N, C-alpha and C positions, 0 to 999 in steps of 0.2 A: 431734269434732263434730256434734252434728244438725241437718240441713236438711230444707226441706221444701222441694223445687220443682211451683210448677205446670205447667201443658203442658209435663209429662214424658214429655211419647211423639212431641211434635213434634217437628221437626228439630233445633231446637237443646240446648231440654229435656232428650231422650234423650241424645245427648250429653254432657254437661252432667252427668246421672247416671250414667254409663258410664265418665267417668271420675274423678267423685266417689265413686261404692263404691268402685272399684280401689284409692281412696286414704284406704282405711279408716272412711272420713264412715259417720253412720247416716240413711240417705234415705229419705223421706217424700214419691213421688212421686201428683200426683195431677191424673189429664188425665179431661176431661169428653166426650173425644173427637167432639165435632162435627159434623159432613157442612160447613156453611155453603158452607166452599170445597173442603175437599180429603177425600178418601174414605176412612173411619179404618180401611180394611183393611190396610194399610200400618202404619198407628201399632199398630192392635190386636197386630200380626205384632212392633212393638217392643217392646208390654209382655212378651209371650211368651215375647221371647230372654231378658227379665231374669226371668223365673220361677226359680228356687231360687236367690236370689241371698240371703242372710243377711243381708248391710247393707242392705235396699231390702223398703221398705214400700208396693205400690201400688194406688191405694185409684181407681176407678171413680166421678165423683161431678160436680158443678156445685159451686161456689164462692159463685154465688148462694142456693146451699138445702144444703150441707153445713152440720154445727155448727163451725169457724174455731177458735174462742176453745178449743174442748177439744181440738179435732188440734195446734193452733199450742202450747197449752200444754207445756214441755218443749226445744224448736225454740231454735235460739241462730240461725240463718242463714234468711232468707225468700231463693228468686229465682223471683224472678217472670213466668217468659215465655211463661205463656195469651193469648193471646186470640186473636182471628179476625183474618188477617193477609192482606193481597189489595188490590186498586187495584179492580179492576168491580166484585165483585160488594158495596160497603160502597155504590154508588150505592143497588143495587137492593132489599139487607139489613138498611137501618138496622140494622134492633132487632137486630136479632145481632149487630152491631159495635156497642152502648147496653149490651145486657145482658152481650156477656164482655170488651170494656175495656172499658165503663166502669167498671157496676154490680160486675162482680167484679175489680175493682181494688179500688174503696168497702172492699167486702166483705174479701177478706184486709188490705189496709194499714190498715181497723178494726179484723179481729180483734191485726195483732200493736201496733198501738196500746194494746192490752188488755194486753199479753202482757210476759215477757222479751223477745226475741226480739233480737238485737244490730243487729241490719242488714238490712233491705231493699235486695236490687236486683232494679231495675225493669226491665224491659227496651223500650226506647221503640223510637223510629226514625229516622232523616232524613227522612221524608215528614214530620215535621212542620213541615219548616222550606220544601214548600210544589215550585215546580216547577224553580225553583232553586234549590238544596245547595250550599253556597259557602260557607257564611261559618264563621267558631268561633259558640261555645256561644251566643255573646252577639246572634248575629245577630236576622233580627226572621224572629219565626215567622209561618209562612206558608201552611198547611195549605190544600192543593188537591185534595183526596176526603176523603170521610166516616171513612176509614180513617186518615187522617194526622190531623183533630181530634179521632179517639175516643181514638189514643195521647197524644194532646197533652194531653187530659181528663184519664186514664188519670194523669197525669208530676204535673196539678196538685193530681187527688185526692190521690194518696199523700203530696204536698209535701205540704199542708195537714192531712195527720190523725195524720204519722207526726215531723215537728217538732216539735210541742209536747211529742212522748210519750217525746222522751229516743234514740229506732231511729233510727240511722244512715239514710239515704237516697240511696240510690247511683245514679242514672238514666242508662244507658249511650243512646247514641242508634246505634244502629248503623245500618250502610251498604252495602246487598247481599248479605247474608252467603251464599257459599259452598262447596260441598266435600261429599262423602260424606257422605246421607241427606236433602240437599235435598227441598222438597218439591215434587214432581209438577206443581204451576201457576208455578215460579218460573222465570227465563227463563233461565237457562241449562242445568238440564233440561228443559228443551223444545228449545232448541238441538240440547243431542248428542242426546237423542233422532232430531229429525229427519236427523241427519246418519248416524246409525247404522242407523238403520230404515228410512226414509222416500226421497221423490225431487227433495222442496223443504223450505223452510226459513220460517217465513210471521214476517213482521220488520215492523212495527207503525211508519209514519210511512214517514220514508225512512234510516230503519238513521241518520243522525245523532248522534241522544244518547249521552250521554258517563255512564259512573259509575266509583265508587270501589269497587271491589266486597271482601265481607273473609275472609277464608276462616275455616272451621269451628273449627278447629286453636285461630288466633291465638284465636281471640274462646273459649275454654274454657281454655286458659290463663292467662290478661288474668283471667278469673272467679273459678276457681280460688285462684289468687293474691288476690283480694279479700277472702276468708271473714276475713280477722282481720289485713289492715292496719289500720293506726288514723289519722282525721285524716283519709279522703279522701272526706268526704261532700257528694254536689254530683250535676250533670248532668255528660256524656260527649262528645264525636265520636268514635266507634271508627267505622274506616272503613283498609283497605292504604292502601298503599303508590303505588299506581301506575290511572291514571284511561285509564279503555279503554274506544273507542268505539263499538258494537252494528257495523260492518261488521268492525273488527279483529277481534273476537272469531269471528267467523265465519271471518274471513280466519284464525288461527289453528285453529279443526276443521278449517276443510280440510285445514290439514296435519297435526293431530293424525290425520286419519281416512285422509286418500286419497285426500278424494272430495270432487268441486265439482257440487254438486246447487242447486238453482234456486230462485230468492230473492224473496221472494212478499214484495209490498211492501201491507202492508194497512193501514188506517186506525189515526192515533194515538189511544190508548186518552184516554178521557177524564179530566182530573186529573193525567197522566203528569208523572214526572220527563223533564228534558228534561236534565238537569245534576247531577254529585253531585262532587265535591269535598272529600273530609272534613277540613275543618283537624281537626287531632287535635291540636293545640300542647300543648294542659292535659292529656289521660291521656298525653301521652310525657313531658311533669312531674311531676304530681302520682300518676299511675300507672303510671308503668314502663313503658306501650305503647309495643310496638315487636317490629310486627309480623314474622313473618323469613320466612312464606312466598308465595312472587314468585307474582305468578297465570298465569304458564301452568304452574309447576309445580302447581302448587292445580288446575289446568282439567286436567291429567292425570291427578291423582287420581280427578276428579269422573269423568270420563271411564271410566277403568280399573271402579272401581266403576258405572257404569251398562252395564257390557259385563255385569259379573258378575250382576247381574237374569235377566240374558235366559241367562244358563249358558254 
């Protein structure tokens, strides 16, 4: 199968690229190495690690300026991971979020609609639900940040462009993905680095907020299985089975590192989610979503990976 992956050097995109090339799919990977949130050095290293793979063609470029109709020609499935992520920068760099989330989705979905692509998998986010994300896919969409707004806009654009063209659209609303390869700006990676290398850890608000985390390998295995599964178009919440309070997450890291460090409670982030509890009933019934990785086991794997980065 020939698969185009946008954002192929990012956290999720690179994990998908590695998995799908290992299954002898032909992958066309695109990344623009935007610097809005996370430095591109780590992502460029990911691209370099893929060099020499005969099943992979890598392109550095912007979806808004590439000839996507030509690139999409002959592609069976598009997995659209590319986006500018993160909460805080979306308030101060709205133009980047509009360009990389909304306009880029319009560009790649428009190309898909003009092609013979059979399936378009769009990675979205629980942030579309707003400060409390504890509902199923029919719950109220009320994003509390420009990031959530632009991701929901991406869903709407893809849906309207692709439904009329006959391309199957699967939109996955992801809940806090973690594991080896996680971006340096993300919460768990910051917490682990603090426990490994610092004397204190910063906690936004009072630490009582709760998250449902999703382990990267479980997500990649799901998407791999969706490449040819029939009659599964739609929007789905994708989340692990355990809800974790941030203070309890820090307790786990104290145990795993045998370190007790100072907790600095800092101002809450504007628009931050207070609670996420992914109702994945639909994904379980239709997609066969059944995450295998318990939170603590995934945390241990990410801890091991972050230790390895420092040698």
